[in-house]
Each structure stands twice: as structure tokens, then as C-alpha cells.
C-alpha positions in Angstrom: -38.9 17.0 -12.6 -36.3 17.3 -9.8 -33.2 19.2 -11.2 -31.4 21.0 -8.2 -28.8 23.8 -8.6 -26.8 24.6 -5.6 -24.9 27.9 -6.1 -22.3 29.4 -3.7 -23.9 27.6 -0.9 -22.4 28.8 2.5 -23.4 28.2 6.1 -21.9 29.5 9.0 -22.7 28.8 12.6 -22.0 31.0 15.7 -20.0 28.8 17.9 -19.7 30.7 21.0 -18.8 34.1 19.4 -16.6 32.4 17.0 -17.8 31.7 13.3 -17.9 27.9 12.4 -17.8 27.6 8.6 -20.0 24.3 8.0 -20.4 24.5 4.2 -18.0 26.9 2.2 -18.9 28.1 -1.2 -20.5 25.0 -2.5 -21.6 24.5 -6.2 -23.0 21.6 -8.0 -26.0 20.6 -10.1 -27.9 17.4 -9.8 -29.9 16.2 -12.9 -33.5 15.1 -12.8 -33.4 11.4 -11.7 -30.0 11.4 -10.9 -28.5 9.5 -7.6 -25.9 11.8 -6.0 -24.1 10.9 -2.8 -22.3 13.2 -0.6 -19.4 11.7 1.2 -16.7 12.7 3.5 -15.3 12.4 6.9 -17.5 13.3 9.9 -18.0 17.1 10.3 -17.2 17.7 6.6 -20.6 19.6 6.1 -22.4 16.8 4.2 -25.6 16.7 6.5 -25.5 20.5 6.7 -25.7 20.7 3.0 -28.7 18.1 2.9 -30.3 20.1 5.7 -30.0 23.3 3.8 -31.5 21.6 0.7 -34.5 20.6 2.4 -35.1 23.7 4.3 -34.3 22.5 7.8 -31.4 25.0 7.9 -31.3 28.5 6.3 -28.1 29.1 4.4 -25.9 32.2 5.3 -25.8 32.9 1.6 -26.0 31.2 -1.8 -29.0 29.8 -3.8 -30.9 26.5 -4.2 -32.9 26.1 -7.2 -35.3 23.4 -7.9 -36.6 23.1 -11.4 -35.8 26.6 -12.0 -37.6 28.0 -8.9 -35.6 29.7 -6.3 -36.3 27.8 -2.9 -33.6 29.1 -0.9 -35.9 30.6 1.8 -39.0 28.3 1.0 -40.5 26.4 3.9 -39.7 22.7 3.8 -43.4 21.6 3.2 -43.2 23.9 0.1 -40.2 22.2 -1.5 -41.8 18.8 -2.6 -38.9 16.8 -1.0 -39.0 13.9 1.3 -36.4 13.1 3.9 -35.3 9.9 5.5 -33.5 10.3 8.7 -30.6 8.3 10.3 -32.7 7.7 13.4 -36.0 6.8 11.3 -37.8 9.4 13.2 -41.0 7.3 13.4 -43.8 8.1 15.7 -43.7 5.5 18.4 -47.4 5.5 19.1 -48.5 4.9 15.6 -48.7 1.9 13.5 -46.6 1.8 10.3 -49.5 2.4 8.3 -50.3 5.4 10.2 -46.7 6.5 10.3 -46.6 6.1 6.4 -50.0 8.0 5.8 -49.6 10.8 8.2 -47.8 13.3 5.9 -50.4 12.6 3.2 -53.2 13.4 5.4 -51.6 16.7 6.7 -50.3 18.1 3.3 -52.9 16.6 0.7 -56.5 16.6 -0.3 -56.5 12.7 -0.9 -59.3 10.8 0.2 -58.7 8.0 3.1 -59.2 5.3 0.5 -56.7 6.9 -1.9 -54.2 7.3 1.0 -54.8 3.6 2.1 -54.4 2.3 -1.5 -51.2 4.4 -2.0 -49.6 3.1 1.4 -50.4 -0.5 0.6 -48.8 -0.3 -2.8 -45.6 1.1 -1.3 -45.7 -1.4 1.7 -45.7 -4.3 -0.9 -42.9 -2.4 -2.7 -40.8 -2.3 0.2 -41.8 -5.6 1.6 -43.5 -4.4 5.0 -47.1 -5.2 3.7 -47.4 -7.6 6.8 -46.1 -5.1 9.2 -48.6 -2.3 8.6 -50.5 -2.8 11.8 -47.4 -3.0 14.0 -45.8 0.0 16.0 -42.2 0.7 15.5 -41.4 -1.0 18.8 -42.5 -4.2 17.4 -40.4 -4.0 14.3 -36.7 -4.8 13.6 -34.4 -2.1 12.6 -34.6 -3.2 8.9 -38.4 -3.1 9.1 -38.3 0.5 10.8 -35.9 1.5 8.0 -38.3 0.4 5.3 -41.2 2.1 7.1 -39.2 5.4 7.2 -38.5 4.6 3.4 -42.0 3.9 2.6 -43.2 7.3 4.4 -41.0 9.4 2.0 -41.9 7.2 -1.2 -45.7 7.6 -0.7 -45.4 11.3 -0.8 -44.4 11.1 -4.5 -41.7 13.8 -4.0 -39.5 15.4 -6.7 -36.4 14.6 -4.6 -35.5 12.1 -1.9 -33.0 13.4 0.7 -31.4 10.7 2.7 -29.2 11.3 5.9 -27.1 8.3 6.5 -30.3 6.0 6.5 -28.4 2.6 6.8 -25.8 3.5 9.4 -27.8 2.0 12.3 -28.2 -1.5 10.6 -25.8 -4.6 10.7 -23.5 -5.1 8.0 -25.5 -7.9 6.3 -28.6 -5.7 6.3 -26.9 -2.8 5.3 -25.6 -4.3 2.3 -29.1 -5.8 1.4 -30.7 -2.5 1.7 -28.1 -0.8 -0.5 -29.3 -2.8 -3.3 -33.1 -2.2 -2.4 -32.4 1.4 -2.2 -30.9 1.4 -5.6 -33.7 -0.7 -7.0 -36.3 1.4 -5.6 -34.7 4.5 -7.1 -34.3 3.1 -10.3 -37.9 2.1 -10.3 -39.4 5.7 -9.3 -36.5 7.5 -11.1 -36.8 10.3 -8.3 -33.8 12.6 -8.0 -32.0 11.3 -4.8 -29.4 12.9 -2.5 -27.7 10.4 -0.3 -25.4 11.4 2.6 -22.7 8.9 4.0 -19.4 8.8 5.6 -19.2 5.1 4.4 -17.3 5.4 1.1 -18.5 1.6 0.1 -22.0 3.1 0.1 -20.8 5.9 -2.1 -18.9 3.7 -4.5 -21.7 1.2 -5.0 -24.8 3.5 -5.0 -24.1 6.7 -6.5 -24.3 7.8 -10.3 -22.1 10.4 -9.0 -20.3 11.3 -5.8 -19.4 14.5 -4.4 -16.5 14.3 -1.9 -16.4 17.0 0.9 -13.7 17.9 3.4 -13.9 20.8 5.9 -17.0 22.2 4.1 -15.5 22.5 0.9 -16.2 20.4 -2.4 -13.1 18.4 -3.3 -14.3 16.4 -6.4 -17.6 15.3 -8.1 -17.7 12.7 -10.6 -18.6 9.0 -11.1 -17.4 6.6 -8.4 -14.8 5.2 -10.8 -13.5 8.7 -11.8 -13.0 9.5 -8.3 -11.2 6.3 -7.7 -8.8 6.2 -10.7 -8.5 10.0 -11.3 -8.5 11.7 -7.8 -7.8 15.5 -8.1 -5.8 15.7 -5.0 -4.3 13.5 -2.3 -7.3 13.8 0.1 -9.7 12.3 -2.4 -7.0 9.7 -3.4 -6.8 8.7 0.5 -10.6 8.9 1.2 -11.8 6.8 -1.7 -10.9 3.1 -1.6 -10.4 0.6 1.0 -7.8 -0.2 2.2 -6.8 3.4 1.6 -3.9 4.4 -0.7 -0.2 4.3 0.5 1.6 7.6 0.5 5.3 8.0 0.3 7.4 11.1 0.5 9.9 11.3 -2.6 12.1 14.0 -4.2 12.3 14.1 -8.1 15.9 14.0 -9.1 16.1 14.0 -12.9 14.2 10.9 -14.0 14.4 9.3 -10.5 12.0 9.5 -7.6 14.4 9.3 -4.4 12.9 7.9 -1.1 14.8 7.6 2.0 14.6 3.7 1.6 14.8 3.2 -2.5 15.3 5.0 -5.7 12.5 4.6 -8.4 13.6 5.2 -12.0 10.9 6.8 -14.1 10.1 6.3 -17.8 11.2 9.2 -20.0 7.6 10.0 -21.0 6.4 10.3 -17.2 9.6 12.2 -16.2 8.9 14.7 -19.0 5.2 15.3 -17.8 6.5 16.3 -14.5 8.8 19.0 -15.7 7.8 21.8 -13.2 9.7 23.7 -10.8 8.2 21.4 -8.1 10.8 18.5 -6.8 9.0 17.4 -3.8 6.2 15.0 -4.5 4.0 12.4 -2.7 3.8 9.0 -4.5 0.6 7.2 -4.1 0.1 3.3 -4.7 -3.0 1.5 -4.0 -2.6 -1.7 -1.9 -4.1 -3.8 -4.8 -1.5 -2.5 -7.3 1.5 -3.7 -5.2 3.2 -6.6 -6.7 5.7 -9.2 -5.2 8.5 -9.9 -7.4 12.0 -11.3 -7.6 15.0 -9.2 -6.3 16.3 -8.6 -9.8 13.1 -7.2 -11.1 13.7 -3.4 -12.1 12.4 -0.8 -9.5 12.2 -3.7 -6.9 11.9 -2.6 -3.2 12.8 -4.6 -0.3 10.2 -4.5 2.3 9.7 -6.4 5.9 6.5 -8.2 6.5 4.9 -7.1 9.7 1.2 -8.6 9.8 -0.7 -10.7 7.4 -4.5 -10.5 7.5 -6.1 -13.4 5.6 -9.5 -12.7 4.0 -9.9 -15.8 2.1 -9.3 -14.8 -1.7 -6.9 -12.0 -0.8 -4.8 -10.9 2.2 -4.0 -7.5 3.5 -0.4 -7.7 4.2 1.2 -4.8 6.6 4.8 -4.1 5.3 7.4 -2.0 6.6 9.8 0.5 4.6 12.1 1.8 7.0 10.0 3.1 10.0 6.9 3.5 8.1 4.2 0.9 7.6 2.2 0.4 4.4 -0.6 -2.1 3.2 -0.4 -4.6 0.2 -3.3 -6.6 -1.0 -2.1 -10.0 -2.1 -4.1 -12.6 -3.7 -4.4 -15.9 -1.9 -3.2 -16.4 1.6 0.6 -16.0 1.8 2.0 -17.7 4.9 4.5 -15.3 5.7 5.9 -14.7 9.2 6.5 -11.3 10.7 9.9 -10.2 10.0 10.1 -11.9 6.6 12.0 -9.9 3.9 10.0 -9.7 0.5 10.7 -7.5 -2.8 7.8 -5.4 -4.1 7.1 -3.4 -7.1 5.0 -0.2 -7.8 4.1 -0.7 -11.4 4.6 2.8 -13.0 1.2 2.7 -14.9 -0.3 2.4 -11.3 1.6 5.4 -9.6 -0.3 8.5 -8.5 1.9 11.6 -7.9 0.7 14.6 -6.0 2.7 17.9 -5.3 3.8 17.7 -1.8 2.8 21.4 -0.7 -0.6 21.5 -2.2 -1.6 17.8 -2.7 -2.6 18.3 -6.3 -2.5 15.3 -8.4 0.0 15.7 -11.4 -0.1 12.0 -12.5 -2.8 9.4 -11.9 -2.9 5.7 -12.8 -3.3 4.4 -16.3 -6.8 3.0 -16.9 -7.6 -0.3 -18.7 -10.8 0.3 -20.4 -11.1 -3.3 -21.8 -10.6 -1.9 -25.3 -7.8 0.3 -24.9 -5.4 1.9 -22.4 -5.8 5.6 -21.5 -3.7 7.8 -19.3 -5.9 9.1 -16.3 -6.3 12.8 -16.8 -5.6 15.2 -13.9 
């Protein structure tokens, strides 16, 4: 079993006489066998959260419960968790075999034969069986990463804790290792908490993702839930690449008014916004922007700034007045800088956020393949 309950977790550091709140009243539950990704910008508290769960940091307040047992003050060795660090943390004077077996020799009563058998089995799973007698300095970055993973796996823990383990790898190897990590986690079925600032890793690896900002949990859900139904402007802007475009608008009856255009809403959408608020932020993802003819309803004139061809799609930087936005256009449009084009923001793809609070009041409509539903907010 590996069910983790984090309740009211708070970690405060003393920064030269001033309190620095790294984690602020964090609550979430990770089910046994689940792969949860903690994601957010640098300094948001994700690594501190992981270190509190592992026992490397002592929480200021709150509780961490593992399978019904409160382990908030337990020593790391008593938590049956294995951690994989960003810098691998391998002993340079030991071979891969010795690095992988060291923890077992220190914390278990297994015989040398049993330890060797376990190490060799895991080495075969991770593809480093031919590197067991080499030291870290003789291994590539990817091989060192596999040794670090193997060292965690041989312990057969209840929980894997991974702190940006792929950030030191090149892009191609990082992509390959993402797949390997998912396959290993599926094979072992071990509860895994994975920390990253890379939202691509978060979207492709996690059963659920928890998005943090400034020590506070912003949203937790499946990757697609967080992508399609962000609860606020921060989540909407953080998840997705290129990131969502934001435009300040004012609601006037059934019309959104921007300094460069007006946008007529349907009666249904306008009624859903019947609040005291008039100032909103319109959000539109780059891939949802359409190039249309000038006579299309709600067409908006934009000026092409830069075209970045990527093969099957191009990222087109466009200007609306003095502001720049990004549109993802299929193919490779051969537009020169300064060209005028007409674009459309489909209403079903619009997100709207209250300007002051950033709270989402409308999300895009999702096509499920069977039917269309309005994304909840």
C-alpha cells in the first residue's frame, strides 16, 4: 500500500529574521499506485513539499499520513520511501552495482546473494545490466539516471519520490526516459510523486497533476482537466505551450469590448456572465485561433509580426494594437512581417476570467468524441 494524505501542510523558513512561507496550507490525497506530478514555476514550493513528505524537511505544521500512519515526524529511513534526486547523488567511488545495493546492505537483513539477485533483476529492467561494474564517471547522463532509478527500485518502497530527475538530460533522452519512467511505474504499481517545472512532463506523465504557485495549491486534477478547465488565470497560463493568450475586455450587455475590437457573445454565454462584474480577461489558446475572411462574424484584424515554422504547424506572432499574441496555424504560411490578416476566436474556445481575482467564469467547450459538453468552472 502507498496511500498518502497531506493535510494543512505548512513550511516556513527563517530568512534573515523574516518568515519565508515555502508551502502554505497544502491539502491533497494520493491514492495507492497513483502517479502524481507536482508542477509549478521555480520557487513555488514543490520541492519543499516533496522533502517534507520524504522527511528531509520538518513541516512547520500539518500532517503527513502514510497508509493510516502519521509519519510527519518520522525519520526518512522509517517511511519506506525512495527518493531520486535531480543530481542523481551517486557515490563516485562505487560501481553501479555498489551504488544500487548500498541502501539494501544498510537497511535490510538480506543476504549478499539476495541483494545481488535483486540488483541484477532491476538492472535488466532499466537496461544497465552491462554497466554494473562501471563507476558513475564512466557512465553517460542517461546511464547515471538509470542507476539512480535502479537504486530506488531495488528497495521495493511503498512510495517513489522524484525531484526533477530528468532535468539534466538532453531533450531526446529526456523524452525517452519519460516513457521508461511511466512503463516502470505501471509495471511496479508504486505510488509516485514527481516534481517538475516542465509542464510537458506534467501533462504526459501524471495520472493527476497538482499545480502550485507561491506555496499554494492552485488546482489538482487530470492533465486534461487542468488544460481544458483551468480554475483560474494562473493555471490557464501555466499549462499549455505556447501559453494561452490573455486580453483585457469589458462586458457591455452581450458584447466584449477590447480597445482594438468588439466581440458579440451569444445570448446563452452572456446570460452565464450575469454578475456584478464587468471587467474580464479573455483567454484563447494559440491553437484555437482561426484565420478567416474579413466578412466572418467577430473577425478581428491583426498584423503579422513573426512566423516560426515548425513543419506541420507554425507559431505566428501577431499584433493587436500594441500587444503581441501567438496563433498556431497548420502548415507553413508564407506571410511577411506587417501583413494584415483576419482572425477569429471561436466562442466555444473562449475562456473568461474575472479581472480582479483571476477566477474562471467560463471555460472552453470540450469535444468528447461522443457529445459536446461545457467545461465546468
